[in-house]
C-alpha positions, -999 to 999 in steps of 0.1 A, spaced: 27 537 -199 -1 511 -197 8 475 -190 -7 444 -205 -29 423 -183 -53 395 -190 -85 407 -206 -121 394 -203 -116 372 -233 -79 363 -231 -64 345 -201 -26 349 -200 -2 334 -174 23 356 -155 52 346 -177 35 357 -209 23 389 -192 59 397 -182 73 390 -217 47 411 -235 53 441 -212 91 437 -216 88 438 -253 66 469 -251 91 487 -228 121 477 -250 104 484 -283 115 450 -296 94 425 -314 78 397 -293 83 363 -310 57 339 -298 59 302 -305 37 273 -296 16 246 -312 -15 256 -331 -45 265 -309 -26 280 -280 -38 315 -285 -8 330 -303 -28 350 -329 -54 361 -304 -27 375 -281 -20 404 -304 -56 416 -305 -58 412 -267 -27 434 -263 -41 460 -286 -74 460 -266 -57 462 -232 -33 490 -243 -60 509 -263 -40 508 -295 -50 503 -331 -44 468 -344 -33 455 -378 -24 420 -392 2 410 -417 -7 373 -425 23 355 -440 21 330 -468 48 309 -485 50 335 -513 51 366 -491 82 389 -495 94 412 -467 92 443 -489 54 438 -492 50 447 -455 68 480 -461 54 492 -494 45 481 -529 50 499 -562 20 495 -585 39 495 -618 10 479 -637 -14 507 -627 12 533 -638 15 515 -672 -22 515 -676 -25 552 -667 2 560 -692 -16 541 -720 -52 552 -712 -47 585 -694 -50 584 -657 -33 615 -643 3 624 -639 23 592 -644 55 612 -636 44 614 -600 56 579 -588 43 586 -553 8 581 -566 17 544 -572 33 537 -539 12 519 -513 25 514 -478 22 479 -464 11 469 -429 44 477 -413 49 508 -434 15 522 -423 23 515 -386 56 535 -390 37 564 -406 8 569 -383 5 595 -355 0 570 -326 15 538 -315 -2 506 -327 1 468 -324 12 449 -355 8 411 -358 31 393 -382 13 360 -382 30 327 -389 64 340 -399 77 305 -405 55 300 -435 77 323 -456 110 314 -471 142 313 -450 153 348 -462 121 365 -450 132 372 -414 166 383 -425 151 408 -449 133 425 -421 162 427 -397 173 463 -403 137 477 -406 126 461 -373 158 472 -356 160 508 -368 123 512 -374 127 529 -408 130 520 -445 138 537 -478 116 539 -509 141 542 -538 114 549 -564 106 582 -547 137 588 -525 115 589 -494 127 575 -461 98 564 -438 108 565 -401 85 554 -374 69 583 -356 61 559 -328 77 525 -324 49 499 -330 44 469 -307 53 441 -331 41 406 -322 54 377 -344 39 342 -343 56 310 -353 44 274 -353 80 263 -352 78 247 -386 112 262 -395 142 274 -375 146 312 -375 180 329 -380 200 337 -349 204 373 -360 166 376 -361 162 359 -328 187 383 -311 164 412 -319 133 397 -303 119 390 -269 109 353 -270 80 334 -254 69 299 -258 32 294 -250 28 260 -234 -5 242 -239 -29 251 -211 -32 227 -182 -66 218 -168 -68 247 -144 -59 274 -170 -81 256 -195 -111 259 -171 -106 297 -171 -104 298 -209 -135 277 -213 -154 299 -187 -148 330 -210 -166 313 -238 -191 290 -219 -196 306 -185 -226 285 -175 -212 251 -185 -222 221 -163 -192 211 -141 -197 174 -146 -199 178 -183 -167 199 -183 -148 173 -162 -160 145 -185 -149 164 -216 -115 172 -201 -110 135 -193 -116 126 -230 -98 157 -244 -66 154 -224 -66 116 -228 -66 122 -266 -37 146 -263 -17 120 -244 -22 93 -271 9 83 -290 6 83 -328 -17 113 -333 -7 134 -363 -27 164 -350 -35 169 -314 -68 186 -306 -65 223 -298 -82 248 -275 -105 262 -301 -116 227 -311 -123 218 -275 -145 249 -272 -163 240 -304 -168 204 -291 -182 216 -258 -206 240 -275 -220 211 -296 -222 188 -266 -243 213 -248 -265 220 -277 -270 183 -283 -278 176 -246 -251 149 -243 -249 136 -207 -215 136 -190 -213 98 -188 -217 95 -226 -189 119 -233 -163 94 -221 -180 62 -228 -192 69 -264 -170 99 -275 -197 118 -295 -188 141 -324 -152 129 -327 -147 148 -360 -147 181 -341 -116 172 -322 -98 149 -347 -93 159 -383 -73 130 -397 -87 96 -405 -56 80 -391 -61 99 -358 -97 86 -356 -84 51 -360 -58 56 -332 -85 70 -309 -109 41 -316 -81 15 -310 -74 30 -276 -110 31 -263 
């Protein structure tokens, strides 16, 4: 079996690599927590690329129900077909649509499934997926069909830690917390996106960026993706390194709250 290693566009530390590969071997979901901008969502696509597996995403919202990831029954379409003539409405299977997890169970090769931001859903959402994620099968009562995974998918679940997840759910997962990158790892991440960046400009930007992240009172600390956007604009605008620290150009790329801008100005 192939193992996950860092890719050309995703730099992972040894701890994350070990936990991803443990989850793949065990066939258990990998629960990844960390503050926004630490690469949780990108991890799943990097795993799929490295392991040469298909990749699908189930993006969770506050209104998402667990059953939707397994299948949906289009009762409205069936009603319309019965009223206006649209084929055999007695064949309920015509109105069953497999969800992201359901399709991953039903395909002929192993794939990677990202369940993104599980903590956005209500508190019962993780519990409602316990049996399906554990046994890798589910039943469709409308048709009497049981869908059992032909190949156990690699399931990666992200959380921004906005809500506590149930203990029973946590017991079924391999867990990894992605810490925010230190300067050395951030250099490697930046090099993937901006390989020819001037070293003096990078060091000046890091001084400002990590200084902001250390400020007390920020409601939203700047993230990795915002740093890369900021660096891109600094290069395009031709900002010299000395002005990056002294003048803090384009602050709205890093700070997205008026109160945070005021905190940053007060500490200059």
